C-alpha positions as CSV (number, residue, x, y, z in Angstrom):
1,T,-16.4,-48.8,67.7
2,N,-18.2,-49.9,64.5
3,I,-19.0,-53.5,64.9
4,V,-18.7,-55.9,62.0
5,I,-21.2,-58.6,62.3
6,P,-20.2,-62.0,60.9
7,P,-23.0,-63.5,58.7
8,S,-23.3,-66.4,61.2
9,D,-24.4,-63.9,64.0
10,L,-26.9,-62.0,61.9
11,G,-30.0,-64.1,62.1
12,I,-29.5,-65.4,65.6
13,T,-32.6,-65.8,67.8
14,L,-32.8,-65.2,71.6
15,E,-33.1,-69.0,72.1
16,Q,-29.9,-69.6,70.1
17,L,-28.2,-66.7,71.9
18,A,-29.0,-68.3,75.3
19,R,-27.8,-71.8,74.3
20,R,-24.7,-70.3,72.7
21,F,-23.8,-68.4,75.9
22,Q,-24.2,-71.6,78.0
23,K,-21.8,-73.4,75.6
24,F,-19.4,-70.4,75.4
25,A,-19.2,-70.1,79.2
26,A,-18.5,-73.8,79.6
27,S,-16.1,-74.3,76.7
28,Q,-14.0,-71.1,77.1
29,L,-14.3,-70.1,80.7
30,G,-15.0,-73.4,82.5
31,L,-18.2,-71.8,84.0
32,H,-21.3,-74.1,84.0
33,Y,-24.8,-72.6,84.2
34,D,-28.1,-74.4,84.0
35,L,-30.1,-73.4,81.0
36,H,-32.9,-72.2,83.3
37,I,-30.5,-69.6,84.9
38,V,-29.2,-68.5,81.5
39,R,-32.7,-68.0,80.2
40,T,-33.7,-66.1,83.3
41,M,-30.6,-63.9,82.9
42,F,-31.3,-63.1,79.2
43,A,-35.0,-62.5,79.9
44,A,-34.0,-60.1,82.7
45,L,-31.6,-58.2,80.4
46,G,-34.6,-57.4,78.1
47,T,-36.8,-56.4,81.0
48,T,-34.7,-54.0,83.1
49,K,-31.4,-52.2,83.2
50,F,-30.9,-53.3,86.8
51,I,-30.3,-56.9,87.8
52,I,-29.4,-58.1,91.3
53,L,-27.7,-61.5,91.7
54,E,-28.0,-63.0,95.2
55,G,-26.8,-66.1,96.9
56,I,-24.1,-67.4,99.2
57,S,-20.4,-67.0,98.4
58,G,-19.0,-69.1,95.6
59,T,-22.2,-69.6,93.5
60,G,-20.8,-67.4,90.7
61,K,-22.5,-64.1,91.2
62,T,-19.7,-62.1,89.8
63,S,-18.6,-64.6,87.2
64,L,-22.0,-64.7,85.5
65,P,-22.0,-61.0,84.4
66,Y,-18.2,-61.3,83.8
67,A,-18.9,-64.2,81.4
68,L,-21.7,-62.2,79.7
69,G,-19.2,-59.4,79.0
70,K,-16.7,-61.8,77.4
71,F,-19.6,-63.3,75.4
72,F,-20.5,-59.9,74.0
73,K,-16.8,-59.2,73.4
74,R,-16.8,-56.2,75.8
75,D,-15.1,-56.5,79.2
76,V,-17.3,-55.6,82.2
77,T,-16.4,-52.9,84.7
78,I,-16.3,-54.1,88.2
79,C,-16.9,-51.5,90.9
80,S,-16.5,-52.7,94.5
81,V,-19.1,-51.0,96.7
82,Q,-17.6,-49.8,100.0
83,P,-19.4,-49.9,103.4
84,S,-18.7,-46.1,103.7
85,W,-20.8,-45.1,100.7
86,R,-23.6,-42.8,101.7
87,E,-24.3,-40.8,98.6
88,R,-23.8,-40.6,94.8
89,S,-20.4,-38.8,94.7
90,E,-18.8,-42.0,96.0
91,M,-19.9,-43.6,92.7
92,L,-19.8,-40.7,90.3
93,G,-16.9,-38.7,91.7
94,Y,-16.9,-35.0,92.6
95,F,-15.4,-31.6,91.8
96,N,-12.5,-30.8,94.1
97,E,-12.8,-27.0,94.9
98,F,-9.2,-27.0,96.1
99,T,-7.5,-28.4,93.0
100,K,-10.3,-27.2,90.7
101,K,-10.3,-30.7,89.2
102,F,-13.0,-33.3,88.9
103,N,-12.1,-36.5,90.7
104,E,-13.7,-39.1,88.5
105,T,-14.3,-42.7,89.3
106,E,-14.1,-45.8,87.1
107,F,-17.9,-46.1,87.3
108,L,-18.3,-42.7,85.7
109,R,-15.6,-43.4,83.1
110,S,-17.6,-46.5,82.1
111,L,-20.9,-44.7,81.9
112,Y,-19.3,-41.9,79.8
113,E,-17.5,-44.3,77.5
114,A,-20.6,-46.4,76.8
115,T,-22.4,-43.3,75.4
116,Y,-19.8,-43.4,72.5
117,R,-20.2,-47.2,71.9
118,Q,-22.6,-49.3,69.9
119,D,-22.1,-52.5,71.9
120,N,-23.5,-53.9,75.2
121,N,-21.9,-52.6,78.4
122,I,-22.1,-54.1,81.8
123,I,-21.2,-52.4,85.1
124,I,-21.0,-54.8,88.1
125,L,-21.6,-53.3,91.5
126,D,-19.9,-55.9,93.6
127,E,-21.2,-56.6,97.1
128,M,-23.9,-54.0,96.4
129,N,-25.5,-54.2,99.8
130,L,-22.4,-53.5,101.9
131,A,-23.9,-49.9,101.9
132,R,-27.5,-48.8,101.6
133,I,-28.3,-49.1,97.9
134,E,-31.1,-46.5,98.0
135,Y,-28.6,-43.9,99.3
136,Y,-25.8,-44.0,96.8
137,F,-27.8,-45.4,93.8
138,A,-30.9,-43.1,94.4
139,D,-30.5,-41.1,91.1
140,F,-30.4,-44.3,89.1
141,L,-33.4,-45.8,90.8
142,S,-35.3,-42.6,89.9
143,I,-34.4,-42.3,86.3
144,M,-35.4,-45.9,85.6
145,E,-39.0,-44.9,86.4
146,M,-39.0,-42.5,83.5
147,P,-40.8,-43.8,80.4
148,M,-38.9,-41.6,78.0
149,H,-35.3,-42.8,77.6
150,N,-34.1,-39.3,76.7
151,E,-35.0,-38.2,80.2
152,W,-32.5,-40.7,81.8
153,K,-30.1,-37.9,82.8
154,I,-27.8,-38.0,85.8
155,E,-26.2,-34.8,87.3
156,V,-22.5,-35.3,87.3
157,T,-21.2,-31.8,88.0
158,R,-22.3,-28.3,88.6
159,T,-19.4,-26.7,86.8
160,P,-20.2,-24.7,83.7
161,D,-20.3,-26.6,80.4
162,N,-17.3,-25.0,78.9
163,M,-15.3,-26.8,81.6
164,N,-17.0,-30.1,81.1
165,P,-16.4,-33.0,78.6
166,L,-18.4,-33.1,75.4
167,K,-21.3,-35.3,76.4
168,L,-22.4,-33.3,79.5
169,E,-25.3,-30.9,79.0
170,N,-25.8,-28.6,81.9
171,G,-23.6,-30.9,83.8
172,K,-25.9,-33.9,83.2
173,L,-25.0,-37.1,81.4
174,L,-27.6,-39.1,79.4
175,I,-27.5,-42.7,80.5
176,T,-27.7,-44.7,77.2
177,Q,-29.8,-47.8,76.9
178,N,-26.7,-50.0,76.1
179,I,-25.7,-50.1,79.7
180,W,-26.8,-52.6,82.4
181,F,-26.1,-52.4,86.1
182,I,-25.7,-55.8,87.7
183,G,-25.3,-55.8,91.5
184,T,-24.1,-58.8,93.4
185,A,-25.4,-59.3,97.0
186,N,-24.5,-61.5,99.8
187,N,-27.1,-62.0,102.5
188,D,-25.2,-62.2,105.7
189,D,-24.6,-60.2,108.9
190,S,-22.3,-57.6,107.3
191,T,-24.8,-56.4,104.8
192,F,-27.9,-54.2,104.6
193,T,-31.3,-55.7,103.8
194,I,-32.3,-54.8,100.3
195,T,-35.5,-52.7,100.5
196,D,-38.7,-53.1,98.5
197,K,-38.0,-49.9,96.6
198,V,-34.8,-51.4,95.2
199,Y,-36.3,-54.9,94.5
200,D,-39.3,-53.3,92.7
201,R,-37.1,-51.7,90.1
202,A,-34.8,-54.6,89.6
203,I,-35.0,-58.2,88.6
204,S,-33.4,-60.3,91.3
205,I,-32.0,-63.7,90.6
206,T,-30.9,-66.1,93.3
207,L,-28.0,-68.4,92.5
208,N,-28.1,-71.3,94.9
209,D,-25.8,-73.9,93.5
210,K,-23.3,-74.5,90.8
211,G,-24.7,-75.6,87.5
212,E,-24.2,-79.2,86.3
213,S,-21.1,-79.6,84.2
214,V,-21.9,-79.1,80.5
215,D,-19.8,-80.9,77.9
216,A,-19.7,-78.2,75.2
217,E,-17.7,-78.0,72.0
218,Y,-15.6,-74.9,71.7
219,T,-18.0,-72.0,71.1
220,E,-17.2,-68.5,69.9
221,A,-18.3,-65.2,71.5
222,V,-21.0,-63.3,69.6
223,S,-20.9,-60.0,67.6
224,M,-24.1,-58.4,68.6
225,P,-24.4,-54.6,68.7
226,F,-27.0,-53.2,71.2
227,A,-29.4,-52.2,68.4
228,N,-29.6,-55.8,67.2
229,L,-30.1,-57.2,70.8
230,E,-32.8,-54.5,71.4
231,K,-34.6,-55.6,68.2
232,L,-34.7,-59.3,69.5
233,Y,-36.4,-58.1,72.7
234,E,-38.9,-56.0,70.7
235,L,-39.7,-59.1,68.6
236,A,-40.1,-61.2,71.7
237,L,-42.8,-58.9,73.0
238,S,-44.8,-59.1,69.7
239,N,-44.2,-62.8,69.0
240,Y,-44.7,-64.2,72.5
241,P,-47.2,-62.0,74.5
242,I,-48.4,-63.5,77.7
243,S,-51.6,-65.6,77.1
244,K,-55.0,-64.5,78.3
245,T,-55.4,-67.7,80.3
246,A,-52.1,-67.3,82.1
247,L,-53.0,-63.6,82.9
248,A,-56.4,-64.7,84.3
249,K,-54.8,-67.3,86.5
250,F,-52.2,-64.8,87.7
251,E,-54.9,-62.3,88.6
252,K,-56.6,-65.0,90.7
253,L,-53.3,-65.6,92.4
254,D,-53.0,-61.9,93.1
255,E,-56.4,-61.8,94.7
256,F,-55.6,-64.9,96.8
257,V,-52.3,-63.3,98.1
258,S,-53.8,-59.9,98.8
259,N,-56.7,-61.5,100.8
260,K,-54.6,-63.9,102.8
261,F,-51.4,-62.0,103.2
262,R,-52.3,-58.4,102.5
263,I,-49.6,-58.2,99.8
264,G,-50.4,-57.1,96.3
265,F,-48.5,-56.5,93.1
266,G,-48.6,-53.0,91.6
267,N,-48.7,-51.9,88.0
268,R,-44.9,-51.8,87.8
269,I,-44.7,-55.6,88.6
270,M,-47.3,-56.4,86.0
271,K,-45.4,-54.4,83.4
272,Q,-42.2,-56.3,84.2
273,I,-44.1,-59.6,84.1
274,R,-45.4,-59.0,80.6
275,S,-42.0,-58.2,79.3
276,F,-40.1,-60.9,81.3
277,V,-42.5,-63.7,80.2
278,A,-42.3,-62.8,76.5
279,N,-38.5,-62.7,76.7
280,Y,-38.2,-65.9,78.7
281,V,-40.4,-67.8,76.2
282,A,-38.4,-66.3,73.3
283,C,-35.3,-67.8,75.0
284,G,-36.9,-71.2,74.8
285,G,-38.5,-71.5,78.2
286,T,-42.2,-71.9,79.1
287,E,-44.7,-69.3,80.2
288,V,-45.4,-71.1,83.5
289,E,-41.7,-71.2,84.4
290,A,-41.4,-67.5,83.7
291,L,-44.5,-66.7,85.8
292,D,-43.2,-68.9,88.6
293,F,-39.8,-67.1,88.6
294,M,-41.5,-63.7,88.7
295,F,-43.9,-64.8,91.5
296,S,-41.2,-66.2,93.7
297,S,-38.8,-63.3,93.1
298,K,-41.2,-60.4,93.1
299,V,-44.1,-61.4,95.4
300,L,-42.8,-64.1,97.8
301,K,-39.8,-62.0,98.6
302,K,-42.1,-59.5,100.2
303,F,-43.3,-62.2,102.6
304,T,-40.1,-61.8,104.7
305,T,-41.8,-58.8,106.4
306,L,-44.6,-61.0,107.7
307,N,-44.6,-63.0,110.9
308,L,-44.2,-66.3,109.0
309,A,-43.9,-68.5,112.1
310,F,-47.6,-68.0,112.7
311,M,-48.7,-68.4,109.1
312,H,-48.1,-72.1,108.4
313,N,-51.8,-72.7,107.5
314,E,-51.9,-69.8,105.1
315,L,-48.6,-70.9,103.5
316,N,-49.9,-74.4,103.0
317,D,-53.1,-72.9,101.4
318,L,-50.9,-70.9,99.0
319,S,-49.0,-74.0,98.1
320,S,-52.2,-75.8,97.2
321,E,-53.6,-72.8,95.4
322,L,-50.4,-72.8,93.1
323,D,-50.9,-76.5,92.3
324,K,-54.6,-75.9,91.7
325,L,-54.1,-73.0,89.3
326,F,-51.0,-74.0,87.4
327,G,-50.7,-77.8,87.9
328,K,-49.0,-79.9,90.5
329,G,-45.4,-78.9,91.1
330,A,-45.4,-76.5,88.1
331,F,-44.4,-73.5,90.3
332,W,-41.3,-75.4,91.6
333,Q,-39.3,-72.2,92.3
334,S,-42.1,-70.7,94.4
335,Q,-42.8,-74.1,96.1
336,K,-39.2,-74.2,97.2
337,V,-39.4,-70.7,98.7
338,I,-42.7,-71.6,100.5
339,A,-41.1,-74.8,101.8
340,D,-38.3,-72.7,103.3
341,Y,-40.8,-70.3,104.9
342,L,-42.6,-73.3,106.4
343,K,-39.4,-74.3,108.2
344,I,-39.5,-71.0,110.2
345,N,-41.1,-71.8,113.6
């Protein structure tokens, strides 16, 4: 799978990549996404290997990663999560003692194939919260905590290696960095609540409404091996580090939230924030917008565990504090979430 890069794709920046994807999706697939959502998605890809897309039916949760796959000239794998899934073998397959054969799944096939490829691979876990994510996805949540990527190994089988395919060592498969897991989640009565443990490791993007129609001239997909995309994200970190003033304001906000609501952000969230903000700015967005997204999706999400009906004063105070720190209405995503919380009585 050696990828030949056309000269036109060689010097492309993250900002150009985001704009080109928006035009590609509109002109070739008839899918319209706001630039803000596109930037958020590309910034998330550079921050984590695990993204959750939430929202009501019909907002394009599955079509967004599908379109990304087409954009990177590599079809996505769609795995439909079943309500019966309790543990990893449902996803990864299992060795059948009776037939002495390994029953493999499409999910495992995609993981395995990606280890031979140089391009960008997306696996969609459709309707991810029909079962408990932390049950069947536990091994993946654990390896994502490991700082050394050569430790990202998943046990696939316990059969001896002479019976196993080439890439398995001691029955374990190394999960390569050119794979992203994108889960879609509906929040309704048939689904499980997504826990903090899952949210903390992922970037979660809520798709509320269809994007405005974009009139776009016919735009080609991109030839971008994973190594080149990775380089763009490394450049973003060094070129657009989060500013000291923004960090100082964010720390004030952290203090405010932990005093009023007893909710704090740990080191993991701060690490994600540094990475996400740099990527988002490299995609052509602003630092404040990126911080607003991370605050609303990482911190305000945790508020659902509080008794919000009795916290109207505190929520109003938080709304004013955001305006005071970052400018009136600057944190529009967070203000929208707070306004929704204020409707709870």
